[in-house]
N, C-alpha and C positions, 0 to 999 in steps of 0.2 A: 554522510555527507559526501563518502565517498562514492555510495552507490550512484550518487546525483552527478557525476563526473563522468562525463563520455570518455574514449579515447583521445578525441583530437584535441579535445577541451583538457586533457592532464599534459597532453604534449605542449601543449599551447603554454600550461602553468608551468612545467619544468624549465623551458625556455627563458621564462618570464615576461612571458607576453602578456599575461593576466593579473589583475589585482587579486591573489590567492596568499592564504596566512603561510607564512614561511614553515611552519610547522606541518601544514598539510601537504605543502609541497613536497617536503623531504618525507612523508609520510607514501608519498604517490609512488614516487621512485623505486620504493620496496614491492610493488607488487608486478605480476607478470602475467602476461596472457597465458592462459594453461587450456589443455582440455577437459573437461567436464568428465567426471569418473563415471556417471551415470547415463548420459546419451552421445556424448563423444564430440560435442559443440566445442568448437575453441572460442573463449569467451576468459573477460576479464574482469575483474571483481566478483562476477555472479553470471549463474547460467541464468538467461533470460524463459529458458523453457522447462529446466527443473527446479529453477526457484532455489538454487543453492549455492552457497558461496566458492568461487574459483581464485586458487592462486592464493589464498590465504598467506602472508609471510610467517614465517617461524615465530613466535613470541607474540602474537595478535590474536585477540579474540573477538571474533564477529558477536558482537551484543546480541541477547536474544529477548525482545521487547515484549512486555504485557499489557496490552490494550485495555480501559477501563470499560470495556464492553464484554459481553458474554462471545460475540463472536463477530466478524466483519466478511462481511459477501462482497466481493468485489465482481460486479457485470463488466467483463472485458469484452471489450470489441476493437481492438488496434493491432497493430504489432506489436508483438512484444519486447522487440529491441528499443521502443520507444516510449513505451508505457512505464510510467512510475508506479503504479500498483503493484509490480514485481517488486518491487524493494520492499512493498509491503509484507509480501507472502514470505521473501527473504528472512528478514528482521523478525517477522511474528509468526513463524509456520504452524505453532500450534492452535491459533485461533483465526487465520486469515483463510477463505475460502475462494476460490476462482470458479467464475461460470465463466465458461469459456464461449462466445457465439464467433468469433474472428475464424475459428476452423471451417474450413469447408469439406466437404464430404468429395469434393471431386478431383480434388489434390492431393499429392503424400508428403508435402513438404512438413521441415519439421517444426510444431506446435505446439502450444500447452498439453494438448492432448495427445498428441504423438511425442511422447518425448524418452524411451527407455524407461529403465529401471524405474525410475523415481514415478511413474505416476501408477503403483502402487497405492492401496488406498490408505488415506492416512485418518485416525481417528485420535479423539482426545476426549475430556471428559469436561464438561460442563459444570458452574457453581452449583447444581443439583446432584451429580455425578452420573447425568445421564451420555451417554455415546454420543461427540458428534462428529460425523462424516465430515472431513476435510480433502476429500481428494475432489479432483477438477470435474466439477460438471456442465452438460453439456447444453442446458434448457434452465430457464428461471424458474427455481421453485416456487412454491404458493408458502406463503408469509403471514403469518398471525398478525394482524393490524395492533394488536394491544402492545405487541413486546419489540416491532421491528418499525426503524426509523431510516428513511432514504436522505443522505447527505446531497442535496440538491438545491440552487438559489432560485427557486420559481417564483414567480407571485404570491404564492400559498404557504411560502415555509416562513420559518421561523426560529429563533435559535434555540440550543439545547434547552437553556434555564428558563424559555418562556415554554417550551413544552414539556418541561417537568414538571412545573408548578401548576401548569391548568389542565395538562389533561392526565393526571393521574398516574402516569408511567411509573414501574417500579423503579428499583433500582439499576443504573448502569448496567451492571454486574450481569441483569438478566436480559438486555436489551441485545437487540442483532442488530447491526449496522450496514446499510447497504450503500455501496458507493459504485456510481456509474463511473467508467473509463473507456471512454471513446472520444473520436471527434465531437464537437459541440453540437454540430446538428442532428447527428448519429443519438446522440444524451437525449437530447429532446424526445427522437423518435421512443427511445425505449423506455424513456420516464413514463409514459403513456400506456406501456406495455398492460395488460391486463392482471397480472399479479403484481403489478405496483403503483397501479392508478390509486388505489386506496388507501396506501401507506403514505401516513405523516411527512412532508419535507423537512429538512432542519438546512440550516445554512450558517456558516462561521458569524457569530458575532464580532469578533475585531479579526478580521483578514490578515496575513502577514504579508510582509514584502515577499516574493519570490525570490528564491534564489537559487531556482532551476536553472542550467546551461543552455538551453533551448528558449529563447527570450521570445517574446511575443510583443504585439503592439496593441493590446487588448484594453490596456489601462490598468488602475493600480487594482488589488482586489482579485488578482486573477493569478491562481496560485497552481501548482501543479497537485496530481492526486494526491500522494503522500505527504505534502506538505500541508495538503487541507485536511487530511486524516491526522498528521502531528498537531495541526494549530484546534480542531476538534477534542483533542484528548485532553489539551492543557485547559480546553473550557470547562470542561464534565469535571475534570482533575486538578484545577488550579494547584492547591495545596502542595501534589505530589509532583507537580510540574508536567503534569500530560501522564504520557507512557512510560513504564518504569522497567527495570532488567536490575538482574542482582549486580552484574558487572559493573553499571555506573553508579552504582551507590557511593564510591568513594571520589565522584567526582558531580561536584554539585553543577545544576545547571546543564548538565550534557543530557540531550535527548536523544535517544535508542534509536529513535525511527529519522532521525535528522542529523 
C-alpha cells in the first residue's frame, strides 16, 4: 500500500489532512527520499525506472510476491512515475516482464529502457524449468493463444472462472497474463494490435473499490492496474487470498501486492 501513496499524498497524511490508518502514517514517516543505487535517480519508496525499492527503513522487508500465473507481461505506454504497473514489477520481479512502448528513440530521457545497471537481462524459470527472459522488451512479442489471457474489459471478455471452465485452459501456473497499462484510449488501440487481437480477454468478476490516490470520475468498478492484478489473483486463487509471499505468511489477510 505504501507504493500507492504519492509523496504529496504522504505529506498530506502525515499532517493529518487525510483519512489514513495511524499505523500507515507512522510507517510513512520512516521512509526517506534517496538516490537509486542503480541509475542515480532520486526517488521515494521505489525507483520507477529500475523497479527497485528505494529508501527502505532498517528492519523493514519489502514483500516478494508470487502471482498465480507463469508470467505477467505488462504492455506499458505511460509515464513511469504515474503507472501502478511498476509496483507489480517491484513486488514480483521474478514473474513480471515489461514491454516498453513509451520510450521514444528521438530523446535521451531516463525511461524503463534507459535506466543504468539494472537494465541487464533478468531470467527466471517457469513451472516447466524453461528459462524466462524478464528483461524489458521494446515491442509486443508473439503469444500462444492457448496459454495467454489479456486482462481487458471489452465486450468479448469473460471472467477467469468462465474462461477456465469453457475453453480448456490449463492450470493458472501455465498461463501468461497480459496487462495493458496506458491511458484508456491508447489501451483500446493497443488491444487491437495484431499480436493481441486473437487472444481471449478476461475481466474482473468482482471489481473492488479503488484505494489509489489518483482519484477519477469514471464511476465504480474502475481500479488501477496493480489493483486489478491483485483482484484477479484473488479470483484465481481464492483459497490462498490471491498473490502470496513467504514474508506475509504470519499476517493473515495481507495482500503482498497491496
